[in-house]
LOZA-888539 format. One record per residue (C-alpha): residue number from 1; x, y, z. Coordinates in steps of 0.2 Angstrom, whole numbers, plus 2048, in hexadecimal, padded with zeros to 3 digits. Example, Ala and Ser with C-alpha at 12.3 -4.5 7.8 and 13.67 -1.06 7.14 Angstrom:
BEGIN
@k = 1&xx = 83E&yy = 7EA&zz = 827
@k = 2&xx = 844&yy = 7FB&zz = 824
This chain:
BEGIN
@k = 1&xx = 71A&yy = 22C&zz = 2B5
@k = 2&xx = 729&yy = 224&zz = 2BF
@k = 3&xx = 71D&yy = 215&zz = 2C3
@k = 4&xx = 719&yy = 213&zz = 2B1
@k = 5&xx = 72B&yy = 213&zz = 2AB
@k = 6&xx = 72F&yy = 207&zz = 2B8
@k = 7&xx = 721&yy = 1FB&zz = 2B3
@k = 8&xx = 726&yy = 1FD&zz = 2A1
@k = 9&xx = 738&yy = 1F7&zz = 2A5
@k = 10&xx = 731&yy = 1E9&zz = 2AF
@k = 11&xx = 725&yy = 1E4&zz = 2A1
@k = 12&xx = 733&yy = 1E4&zz = 294
@k = 13&xx = 73E&yy = 1D9&zz = 2A0
@k = 14&xx = 72F&yy = 1CD&zz = 2A2
@k = 15&xx = 72C&yy = 1CB&zz = 290
@k = 16&xx = 73F&yy = 1C9&zz = 28D
@k = 17&xx = 73F&yy = 1BB&zz = 29A
@k = 18&xx = 730&yy = 1B3&zz = 292
@k = 19&xx = 73A&yy = 1B3&zz = 281
@k = 20&xx = 748&yy = 1AA&zz = 28A
@k = 21&xx = 73D&yy = 19B&zz = 28E
@k = 22&xx = 740&yy = 195&zz = 27C
@k = 23&xx = 753&yy = 195&zz = 27F
@k = 24&xx = 750&yy = 18B&zz = 28F
@k = 25&xx = 745&yy = 17F&zz = 286
@k = 26&xx = 753&yy = 17B&zz = 27A
@k = 27&xx = 761&yy = 179&zz = 286
@k = 28&xx = 758&yy = 16F&zz = 293
@k = 29&xx = 75C&yy = 15D&zz = 28E
@k = 30&xx = 74C&yy = 154&zz = 293
@k = 31&xx = 73C&yy = 152&zz = 289
@k = 32&xx = 72E&yy = 15E&zz = 289
@k = 33&xx = 721&yy = 155&zz = 295
@k = 34&xx = 72D&yy = 153&zz = 2A3
@k = 35&xx = 734&yy = 164&zz = 2A0
@k = 36&xx = 723&yy = 16C&zz = 2A2
@k = 37&xx = 720&yy = 161&zz = 2B1
@k = 38&xx = 72F&yy = 168&zz = 2BA
@k = 39&xx = 72B&yy = 179&zz = 2B4
@k = 40&xx = 71A&yy = 179&zz = 2BC
@k = 41&xx = 720&yy = 170&zz = 2CC
@k = 42&xx = 72D&yy = 17E&zz = 2CF
@k = 43&xx = 722&yy = 18C&zz = 2CA
@k = 44&xx = 713&yy = 187&zz = 2D4
@k = 45&xx = 71E&yy = 184&zz = 2E3
@k = 46&xx = 726&yy = 195&zz = 2E2
@k = 47&xx = 716&yy = 19E&zz = 2DF
@k = 48&xx = 70E&yy = 195&zz = 2EE
@k = 49&xx = 71D&yy = 19A&zz = 2F8
@k = 50&xx = 71B&yy = 1AC&zz = 2F2
@k = 51&xx = 709&yy = 1AC&zz = 2F8
@k = 52&xx = 70E&yy = 1A5&zz = 309
@k = 53&xx = 71B&yy = 1B3&zz = 30B
@k = 54&xx = 70F&yy = 1C1&zz = 306
@k = 55&xx = 701&yy = 1B8&zz = 310
@k = 56&xx = 6F5&yy = 1B9&zz = 301
@k = 57&xx = 6E4&yy = 1B1&zz = 303
@k = 58&xx = 6E3&yy = 1A5&zz = 2F4
@k = 59&xx = 6D2&yy = 19D&zz = 2F9
@k = 60&xx = 6C6&yy = 19B&zz = 2EA
@k = 61&xx = 6B5&yy = 193&zz = 2E7
@k = 62&xx = 6B3&yy = 181&zz = 2E1
@k = 63&xx = 6AD&yy = 188&zz = 2D0
@k = 64&xx = 6BC&yy = 193&zz = 2CE
@k = 65&xx = 6C8&yy = 185&zz = 2D3
@k = 66&xx = 6C1&yy = 179&zz = 2C6
@k = 67&xx = 6C2&yy = 187&zz = 2B9
@k = 68&xx = 6D4&yy = 18B&zz = 2BD
@k = 69&xx = 6D9&yy = 179&zz = 2BF
@k = 70&xx = 6D1&yy = 173&zz = 2AE
@k = 71&xx = 6D9&yy = 182&zz = 2A5
@k = 72&xx = 6EA&yy = 17D&zz = 2AD
@k = 73&xx = 6E8&yy = 16D&zz = 2A2
@k = 74&xx = 6E8&yy = 179&zz = 292
@k = 75&xx = 6F7&yy = 182&zz = 299
@k = 76&xx = 700&yy = 172&zz = 29B
@k = 77&xx = 6FC&yy = 16D&zz = 289
@k = 78&xx = 702&yy = 17E&zz = 282
@k = 79&xx = 713&yy = 17D&zz = 28B
@k = 80&xx = 715&yy = 16A&zz = 286
@k = 81&xx = 712&yy = 16E&zz = 274
@k = 82&xx = 71D&yy = 17E&zz = 275
@k = 83&xx = 72C&yy = 175&zz = 27B
@k = 84&xx = 729&yy = 166&zz = 270
@k = 85&xx = 729&yy = 171&zz = 261
@k = 86&xx = 73A&yy = 179&zz = 267
@k = 87&xx = 741&yy = 167&zz = 269
@k = 88&xx = 73C&yy = 162&zz = 257
@k = 89&xx = 740&yy = 172&zz = 24E
@k = 90&xx = 748&yy = 183&zz = 254
@k = 91&xx = 744&yy = 190&zz = 260
@k = 92&xx = 741&yy = 19D&zz = 252
@k = 93&xx = 734&yy = 192&zz = 249
@k = 94&xx = 72B&yy = 18E&zz = 259
@k = 95&xx = 72A&yy = 1A0&zz = 25F
@k = 96&xx = 724&yy = 1A6&zz = 24E
@k = 97&xx = 717&yy = 199&zz = 24D
@k = 98&xx = 711&yy = 19C&zz = 25F
@k = 99&xx = 70F&yy = 1AF&zz = 25A
@k = 100&xx = 700&yy = 1A9&zz = 250
@k = 101&xx = 6F6&yy = 1A7&zz = 260
@k = 102&xx = 6EF&yy = 1B9&zz = 25B
@k = 103&xx = 6E6&yy = 1B0&zz = 24C
@k = 104&xx = 6DF&yy = 1A2&zz = 257
@k = 105&xx = 6D9&yy = 1AE&zz = 264
@k = 106&xx = 6D0&yy = 1B9&zz = 257
@k = 107&xx = 6C7&yy = 1A9&zz = 252
@k = 108&xx = 6C4&yy = 1A1&zz = 263
@k = 109&xx = 6C0&yy = 1B0&zz = 26E
@k = 110&xx = 6B0&yy = 1B5&zz = 264
@k = 111&xx = 6AB&yy = 1A2&zz = 264
@k = 112&xx = 6AD&yy = 1A0&zz = 277
@k = 113&xx = 6A6&yy = 1B1&zz = 27B
@k = 114&xx = 698&yy = 1B0&zz = 26E
@k = 115&xx = 69D&yy = 1C0&zz = 265
@k = 116&xx = 69E&yy = 1C3&zz = 252
@k = 117&xx = 6AF&yy = 1C1&zz = 24A
@k = 118&xx = 6B6&yy = 1D2&zz = 244
@k = 119&xx = 6BB&yy = 1D5&zz = 232
@k = 120&xx = 6CC&yy = 1DD&zz = 238
@k = 121&xx = 6CF&yy = 1CD&zz = 242
@k = 122&xx = 6CD&yy = 1C2&zz = 232
@k = 123&xx = 6D9&yy = 1CD&zz = 228
@k = 124&xx = 6E6&yy = 1CD&zz = 235
@k = 125&xx = 6E3&yy = 1BA&zz = 236
@k = 126&xx = 6E6&yy = 1B8&zz = 223
@k = 127&xx = 6F7&yy = 1C1&zz = 225
@k = 128&xx = 6FC&yy = 1B5&zz = 232
@k = 129&xx = 6F7&yy = 1A6&zz = 228
@k = 130&xx = 701&yy = 1AD&zz = 219
@k = 131&xx = 710&yy = 1AE&zz = 225
@k = 132&xx = 70D&yy = 19D&zz = 22B
@k = 133&xx = 70C&yy = 197&zz = 219
@k = 134&xx = 71D&yy = 19F&zz = 215
@k = 135&xx = 725&yy = 196&zz = 224
@k = 136&xx = 71E&yy = 185&zz = 21F
@k = 137&xx = 723&yy = 188&zz = 20D
@k = 138&xx = 735&yy = 18C&zz = 211
@k = 139&xx = 738&yy = 182&zz = 221
@k = 140&xx = 731&yy = 171&zz = 21C
@k = 141&xx = 73E&yy = 168&zz = 227
@k = 142&xx = 736&yy = 16F&zz = 236
@k = 143&xx = 724&yy = 16A&zz = 232
@k = 144&xx = 721&yy = 161&zz = 242
@k = 145&xx = 728&yy = 16F&zz = 24C
@k = 146&xx = 71C&yy = 17B&zz = 243
@k = 147&xx = 70D&yy = 170&zz = 246
@k = 148&xx = 711&yy = 16F&zz = 259
@k = 149&xx = 715&yy = 182&zz = 259
@k = 150&xx = 704&yy = 186&zz = 252
@k = 151&xx = 6FB&yy = 179&zz = 25E
@k = 152&xx = 704&yy = 182&zz = 26C
@k = 153&xx = 6FD&yy = 193&zz = 265
@k = 154&xx = 6EB&yy = 18B&zz = 265
@k = 155&xx = 6ED&yy = 186&zz = 277
@k = 156&xx = 6F4&yy = 197&zz = 27C
@k = 157&xx = 6E5&yy = 1A0&zz = 274
@k = 158&xx = 6D9&yy = 194&zz = 27C
@k = 159&xx = 6DF&yy = 196&zz = 28E
@k = 160&xx = 6E2&yy = 1A9&zz = 28B
@k = 161&xx = 6D0&yy = 1AB&zz = 285
@k = 162&xx = 6CA&yy = 1A1&zz = 294
@k = 163&xx = 6D5&yy = 1AC&zz = 2A0
@k = 164&xx = 6CE&yy = 1BC&zz = 299
@k = 165&xx = 6BD&yy = 1B7&zz = 2A0
@k = 166&xx = 6C4&yy = 1AF&zz = 2B0
@k = 167&xx = 6CE&yy = 1BF&zz = 2B4
@k = 168&xx = 6BE&yy = 1C9&zz = 2B5
@k = 169&xx = 6BA&yy = 1C1&zz = 2C6
@k = 170&xx = 6CA&yy = 1BB&zz = 2CD
@k = 171&xx = 6DC&yy = 1C1&zz = 2D0
@k = 172&xx = 6E8&yy = 1BD&zz = 2C2
@k = 173&xx = 6F6&yy = 1B6&zz = 2CE
@k = 174&xx = 6E9&yy = 1AA&zz = 2D6
@k = 175&xx = 6E3&yy = 1A4&zz = 2C5
@k = 176&xx = 6F5&yy = 1A1&zz = 2C0
@k = 177&xx = 6F9&yy = 197&zz = 2D0
@k = 178&xx = 6EA&yy = 18B&zz = 2CE
@k = 179&xx = 6ED&yy = 189&zz = 2BC
@k = 180&xx = 6FF&yy = 184&zz = 2BF
@k = 181&xx = 6F9&yy = 178&zz = 2CC
@k = 182&xx = 6EC&yy = 171&zz = 2C0
@k = 183&xx = 6FA&yy = 170&zz = 2B2
@k = 184&xx = 705&yy = 166&zz = 2BF
@k = 185&xx = 6F6&yy = 15A&zz = 2C3
@k = 186&xx = 6F2&yy = 156&zz = 2B1
@k = 187&xx = 704&yy = 154&zz = 2AC
@k = 188&xx = 707&yy = 148&zz = 2BB
@k = 189&xx = 6F8&yy = 13E&zz = 2B6
@k = 190&xx = 6FE&yy = 13D&zz = 2A4
@k = 191&xx = 710&yy = 138&zz = 2AA
@k = 192&xx = 708&yy = 12B&zz = 2B6
@k = 193&xx = 6FF&yy = 124&zz = 2A7
@k = 194&xx = 70E&yy = 123&zz = 29B
@k = 195&xx = 719&yy = 11C&zz = 2AA
@k = 196&xx = 726&yy = 12A&zz = 2A9
@k = 197&xx = 722&yy = 131&zz = 2BA
@k = 198&xx = 727&yy = 121&zz = 2C2
@k = 199&xx = 739&yy = 123&zz = 2BB
@k = 200&xx = 73B&yy = 135&zz = 2C1
@k = 201&xx = 749&yy = 135&zz = 2CD
@k = 202&xx = 74D&yy = 147&zz = 2CD
@k = 203&xx = 75F&yy = 142&zz = 2C8
@k = 204&xx = 761&yy = 14F&zz = 2BA
@k = 205&xx = 771&yy = 158&zz = 2B6
@k = 206&xx = 776&yy = 168&zz = 2C0
@k = 207&xx = 774&yy = 171&zz = 2AF
@k = 208&xx = 763&yy = 16B&zz = 2AC
@k = 209&xx = 75E&yy = 16F&zz = 2BE
@k = 210&xx = 765&yy = 181&zz = 2BD
@k = 211&xx = 75B&yy = 184&zz = 2AC
@k = 212&xx = 74B&yy = 17C&zz = 2B3
@k = 213&xx = 74C&yy = 187&zz = 2C3
@k = 214&xx = 74E&yy = 196&zz = 2B7
@k = 215&xx = 73F&yy = 190&zz = 2AD
@k = 216&xx = 734&yy = 18D&zz = 2BC
@k = 217&xx = 738&yy = 19C&zz = 2C6
@k = 218&xx = 73E&yy = 1AB&zz = 2BC
@k = 219&xx = 735&yy = 1A7&zz = 2AC
@k = 220&xx = 725&yy = 1A1&zz = 2B3
@k = 221&xx = 720&yy = 1A6&zz = 2C5
@k = 222&xx = 72A&yy = 1B6&zz = 2C7
@k = 223&xx = 727&yy = 1BB&zz = 2B5
@k = 224&xx = 714&yy = 1B8&zz = 2B7
@k = 225&xx = 713&yy = 1C2&zz = 2C7
@k = 226&xx = 71D&yy = 1D0&zz = 2BF
@k = 227&xx = 712&yy = 1D0&zz = 2AF
@k = 228&xx = 702&yy = 1D1&zz = 2B9
@k = 229&xx = 708&yy = 1DF&zz = 2C5
@k = 230&xx = 70D&yy = 1EB&zz = 2B7
@k = 231&xx = 6FB&yy = 1EA&zz = 2B0
@k = 232&xx = 6F6&yy = 1F6&zz = 2BF
@k = 233&xx = 6FD&yy = 205&zz = 2B6
@k = 234&xx = 700&yy = 200&zz = 2A4
@k = 235&xx = 6F2&yy = 200&zz = 297
@k = 236&xx = 6ED&yy = 1EF&zz = 28F
@k = 237&xx = 6F2&yy = 1F6&zz = 27E
@k = 238&xx = 704&yy = 1FA&zz = 284
@k = 239&xx = 705&yy = 1E9&zz = 28C
@k = 240&xx = 6FF&yy = 1E0&zz = 27C
@k = 241&xx = 70C&yy = 1EA&zz = 271
@k = 242&xx = 71B&yy = 1E6&zz = 27D
@k = 243&xx = 715&yy = 1D4&zz = 27F
@k = 244&xx = 716&yy = 1D2&zz = 26C
@k = 245&xx = 729&yy = 1D4&zz = 26E
@k = 246&xx = 72A&yy = 1C3&zz = 276
@k = 247&xx = 72E&yy = 1B9&zz = 266
@k = 248&xx = 73A&yy = 1C7&zz = 260
@k = 249&xx = 744&yy = 1C6&zz = 270
@k = 250&xx = 743&yy = 1B3&zz = 270
@k = 251&xx = 749&yy = 1B2&zz = 25E
@k = 252&xx = 758&yy = 1BE&zz = 261
@k = 253&xx = 75D&yy = 1B4&zz = 271
@k = 254&xx = 75C&yy = 1A4&zz = 267
@k = 255&xx = 767&yy = 1AB&zz = 25A
@k = 256&xx = 774&yy = 1B1&zz = 267
@k = 257&xx = 774&yy = 1A0&zz = 270
@k = 258&xx = 773&yy = 194&zz = 261
@k = 259&xx = 779&yy = 19E&zz = 252
@k = 260&xx = 779&yy = 194&zz = 243
@k = 261&xx = 76C&yy = 187&zz = 249
@k = 262&xx = 760&yy = 195&zz = 249
@k = 263&xx = 764&yy = 19C&zz = 238
@k = 264&xx = 755&yy = 19A&zz = 22C
@k = 265&xx = 751&yy = 19D&zz = 21A
@k = 266&xx = 74C&yy = 1AE&zz = 213
@k = 267&xx = 73A&yy = 1A7&zz = 211
@k = 268&xx = 739&yy = 1A4&zz = 224
@k = 269&xx = 73E&yy = 1B6&zz = 228
@k = 270&xx = 731&yy = 1BD&zz = 21C
@k = 271&xx = 723&yy = 1B2&zz = 224
@k = 272&xx = 729&yy = 1B7&zz = 235
@k = 273&xx = 729&yy = 1C9&zz = 231
@k = 274&xx = 717&yy = 1C7&zz = 22A
@k = 275&xx = 711&yy = 1BE&zz = 23A
@k = 276&xx = 71A&yy = 1CA&zz = 246
@k = 277&xx = 714&yy = 1D9&zz = 23C
@k = 278&xx = 703&yy = 1D3&zz = 23D
@k = 279&xx = 703&yy = 1D0&zz = 250
@k = 280&xx = 70A&yy = 1E2&zz = 253
@k = 281&xx = 6FC&yy = 1E9&zz = 248
@k = 282&xx = 6EF&yy = 1E0&zz = 251
@k = 283&xx = 6EE&yy = 1EA&zz = 261
@k = 284&xx = 6F0&yy = 1FA&zz = 257
@k = 285&xx = 6E1&yy = 1F5&zz = 24D
@k = 286&xx = 6D7&yy = 1F0&zz = 25C
@k = 287&xx = 6DB&yy = 200&zz = 265
@k = 288&xx = 6D5&yy = 20B&zz = 256
@k = 289&xx = 6C6&yy = 200&zz = 254
@k = 290&xx = 6C0&yy = 202&zz = 266
@k = 291&xx = 6C1&yy = 215&zz = 264
@k = 292&xx = 6B5&yy = 215&zz = 256
């Protein structure tokens, strides 16, 4: 019982930290692509150091390496779209749009795993679409941010679905490490192509370095390891419910840090309530369905 309480606290803190990434994405004053490049560089390095300290065996087969490495490219796209959405809109708009990954997962997972799409998934999806429509209607000035937020959600649902298959045969922390390395590789290739990497002199301000260090260590490598560890004693249902608090924590934090800049219209909050309500209903519906 004590272990469960401890892991519940750890999970809440982890989800709170994930919600804080949106705030960091706004205050770090560099573009999305170099920001994600620094993030995965710091995160993969610190995670590798953790493996060295714990003397963990991280050997994988060539097939597994390729799977993780390629999936890392999707992870990179997800984070780039996510932070770009924040740059061109607000943290609140981006996080609510990102919450729609439940809808895209309900569509992509059956397609990838060759399973039938459930009627309940469609109904939850329709509710989320209604919420997205409300946000588009009342927050038209953030159209570009909404689009990139939704694209980030698509990428998130895609790599999450792939990982749900990969995790059956490999340890999550090892999958995460090689995906971070893959993300670093693909972003590096892109930055070499557009010429920006050649102008990287690591001469960022002290404030940017501090926030990037937080993003890469606490919000990525540490939070990832902690998030995986709690799954040993907590049910998938409980983890899913608490993880759904991420956009709630993120929106509250954004309002505390940015105040009036994060204030939206009534239509936005109606749409956000519909989306967040739907993602909280989804795991409850899934649990009841599995009992039948």
